[in-house]
Each structure stands twice: as structure tokens, then as C-alpha cells.
Rosetta silent file (secondary structure, phi, psi, omega in degrees, C-alpha in Angstrom):
SEQUENCE: XXXXXXXXXXXXXXXXXXXXXXXXXXXXXXXXXXXXXXXXXXXXXXXXXXXXXXXXXXXXXXXXXXXXXXXXXXXXXXXXXXXXXXXX
SCORE:     score description
SCORE:     0.000 S_00000001
   1 L     0.000  121.279  172.522   70.435  111.072   34.312 S_00000001
   2 L  -108.491  127.159  173.265   66.909  112.347   35.425 S_00000001
   3 L  -101.161  114.209 -179.467   63.991  111.472   33.297 S_00000001
   4 H   -49.614  -44.712 -171.515   61.302  114.099   33.701 S_00000001
   5 H   -66.844  -24.030 -176.040   58.435  111.728   33.013 S_00000001
   6 H  -100.629    1.712 -173.589   59.557  109.420   35.981 S_00000001
   7 L   -75.292  143.390  163.205   60.096  112.071   38.694 S_00000001
   8 E  -103.912  156.521  178.301   58.032  111.935   41.783 S_00000001
   9 E   -99.249  154.737 -178.047   57.187  114.853   43.905 S_00000001
  10 E  -144.845   99.586 -166.892   58.246  115.409   47.409 S_00000001
  11 L    51.309 -117.598 -174.693   56.818  118.756   48.606 S_00000001
  12 L  -106.277    6.563 -178.895   58.023  121.265   45.851 S_00000001
  13 E  -104.446  137.755  168.942   61.265  119.055   45.109 S_00000001
  14 E   -91.483  137.756 -178.109   61.194  116.486   42.289 S_00000001
  15 E  -140.227  148.295 -179.652   63.128  113.314   42.985 S_00000001
  16 L  -124.209  146.511 -176.096   64.032  110.168   41.045 S_00000001
  17 L  -101.796  152.279  178.424   65.071  106.939   42.820 S_00000001
  18 H   -60.893  -50.343 -179.362   68.242  105.106   42.025 S_00000001
  19 H   -49.386  -55.624  177.094   66.167  101.872   41.772 S_00000001
  20 H   -49.087  -54.817 -175.876   63.794  103.436   39.152 S_00000001
  21 H   -58.080  -55.007  177.894   66.691  104.763   37.029 S_00000001
  22 H   -58.184  -37.206  174.012   68.506  101.426   36.983 S_00000001
  23 H   -66.332  -42.161  179.165   65.339   99.532   36.131 S_00000001
  24 H   -63.847  -40.898  179.531   64.707  101.978   33.106 S_00000001
  25 H   -63.990  -46.579 -173.331   68.227  101.711   31.802 S_00000001
  26 H   -71.358  -33.701  178.473   68.428   97.887   32.037 S_00000001
  27 H   -74.041  -30.073  178.136   64.968   97.460   30.439 S_00000001
  28 H   -74.539  -22.972  177.832   65.660   99.739   27.573 S_00000001
  29 L  -125.836   54.622 -174.997   68.887   97.841   26.831 S_00000001
  30 L   -63.269  -14.099 -177.725   67.765   94.372   27.895 S_00000001
  31 L   -78.801   -7.901  177.478   70.059   92.670   25.408 S_00000001
  32 L  -103.375  154.763  166.195   73.111   93.278   27.741 S_00000001
  33 L   -88.776  129.540 -170.757   73.760   91.818   31.143 S_00000001
  34 E  -109.645  149.068  176.787   73.892   94.765   33.551 S_00000001
  35 E  -137.185  143.181  176.916   75.948   94.985   36.776 S_00000001
  36 E  -113.958  124.291  169.922   75.842   97.275   39.688 S_00000001
  37 E  -111.092  131.844  175.575   78.850   98.327   41.819 S_00000001
  38 E  -142.470  143.087 -176.808   78.255  100.510   44.721 S_00000001
  39 E  -126.571  145.366  174.224   80.546  101.806   47.470 S_00000001
  40 E  -103.745  126.157 -177.478   79.730  103.490   50.699 S_00000001
  41 L   -80.858  161.954  172.904   82.019  106.398   51.478 S_00000001
  42 L   -57.737  -30.263 -177.317   83.391  107.509   54.900 S_00000001
  43 L   -77.959   -1.855 -175.782   80.986  110.471   54.471 S_00000001
  44 L    70.895   15.892  164.014   78.056  108.055   54.386 S_00000001
  45 L   -86.972  154.092  178.112   77.418  108.887   50.766 S_00000001
  46 E  -104.184  140.086  176.299   76.725  106.142   48.194 S_00000001
  47 E  -126.745  126.915 -173.936   78.501  105.906   44.820 S_00000001
  48 E  -120.111  141.773  178.004   76.859  103.763   42.184 S_00000001
  49 E  -133.699  107.402  172.359   78.399  102.446   38.866 S_00000001
  50 E   -98.850  119.360 -178.349   75.898  100.699   36.504 S_00000001
  51 E  -140.804  159.368  179.811   77.807   99.024   33.657 S_00000001
  52 E  -114.714  173.998 -169.899   77.091   96.323   31.186 S_00000001
  53 L   -79.591   -4.488  172.213   79.196   93.447   29.920 S_00000001
  54 L   -91.406    3.848 -171.795   80.085   95.243   26.679 S_00000001
  55 L   -95.428  166.314  177.544   81.669   98.235   28.495 S_00000001
  56 H   -79.030  -28.065  171.923   85.227   98.935   29.197 S_00000001
  57 H   -61.860  -34.181 -177.718   84.366   99.213   32.899 S_00000001
  58 H   -67.327  -41.664 -178.350   83.356   95.658   32.926 S_00000001
  59 H   -68.529  -31.133 -179.218   86.606   94.535   31.512 S_00000001
  60 H   -75.934  -39.618 -178.450   88.609   96.708   33.952 S_00000001
  61 H   -66.971  -39.682  179.929   86.571   95.527   36.949 S_00000001
  62 H   -67.402  -33.452  174.237   86.802   91.947   35.977 S_00000001
  63 H   -65.197  -22.770 -178.176   90.617   92.359   35.744 S_00000001
  64 H   -91.009  -42.880 -174.875   90.584   93.540   39.311 S_00000001
  65 H  -106.604   -6.775  179.476   88.157   91.161   40.809 S_00000001
  66 L    93.651 -172.587 -174.387   88.198   88.149   38.631 S_00000001
  67 L   -56.919  124.429 -176.988   85.274   86.691   36.625 S_00000001
  68 L   -85.709  -59.833  175.019   82.042   88.470   37.391 S_00000001
  69 L    35.718   51.709  176.813   79.763   86.367   35.088 S_00000001
  70 L    85.113   -2.014 -178.769   76.344   86.638   36.854 S_00000001
  71 L   -92.661  146.001  173.291   77.426   86.113   40.306 S_00000001
  72 L   -76.063  134.083 -175.569   76.723   88.247   43.271 S_00000001
  73 L  -131.695  140.243  169.359   79.821   89.522   44.869 S_00000001
  74 L  -127.867  123.263  179.891   80.544   91.404   48.145 S_00000001
  75 L  -117.858  104.409 -176.506   83.958   92.855   48.413 S_00000001
  76 L   -84.947  165.028 -174.649   84.507   94.293   51.879 S_00000001
  77 L   -71.530   -5.393  172.506   87.382   96.768   52.618 S_00000001
  78 L   -91.751    3.606 -179.403   89.239   93.897   54.191 S_00000001
  79 L  -103.802  147.225 -175.907   89.548   92.002   50.949 S_00000001
  80 H   -56.988  -28.118  177.256   92.494   92.230   48.562 S_00000001
  81 H   -74.712  -14.880 -172.214   90.333   93.342   45.617 S_00000001
  82 H   -69.841  -44.146 -169.257   88.903   96.324   47.454 S_00000001
  83 H   -57.916  -47.124 -175.741   92.133   98.643   47.466 S_00000001
  84 H   -71.190  -23.112 -178.529   92.505   98.451   43.622 S_00000001
  85 H   -71.387  -33.749 -177.639   88.725   99.014   43.033 S_00000001
  86 H   -62.039  -41.636  178.308   88.599  102.326   44.836 S_00000001
  87 H   -73.665  -22.430  178.517   90.955  104.361   42.621 S_00000001
  88 L   -61.110    0.000    0.000   89.153  102.828   39.637 S_00000001
């Protein structure tokens, strides 16, 4: 999702930051607790999933990793929860 009013210019290319977008979404829907899952791919690309506690994603991820509930988690590729998260 790119919001035109929040775009910055870099040369002739307009860009939006992931952080700015996450802040915008979470501020507009502040009644929900928001969570961010990100993965680094072998290709050095990042994949972000922003989800809230009322989403189906929240329930599915919690079924894989256990209770999330406001805690910071780091799941490395050597942990048992990692393999089921990737296909999700």
C-alpha cells in the first residue's frame, strides 16, 4: 500500500518507507494490538507481515509459535517453530 501524500522523493523516484507505512496503519487502527513478522530470504530480500490480534493470521501464527501476547520473539531458522512458519 503506497500513500501518495507520504511519499518522499529520491531523485525522480518516489519512495515510501516500511516504517512509515507501519506507523500509519497502526495509528489509524490504534484500537488493535499490531504485530510485525519479518523474514529474511536467501536472496537477501525482506518479507514483512503486519497483522493485528483480530486477524486470522494472528490465530494461525499463534497456533504455530505459541502465545504471542505482547512479547518480542525471535525465531531463528534453527528453532522448531521456524519451519512451519515459512509455508504460512
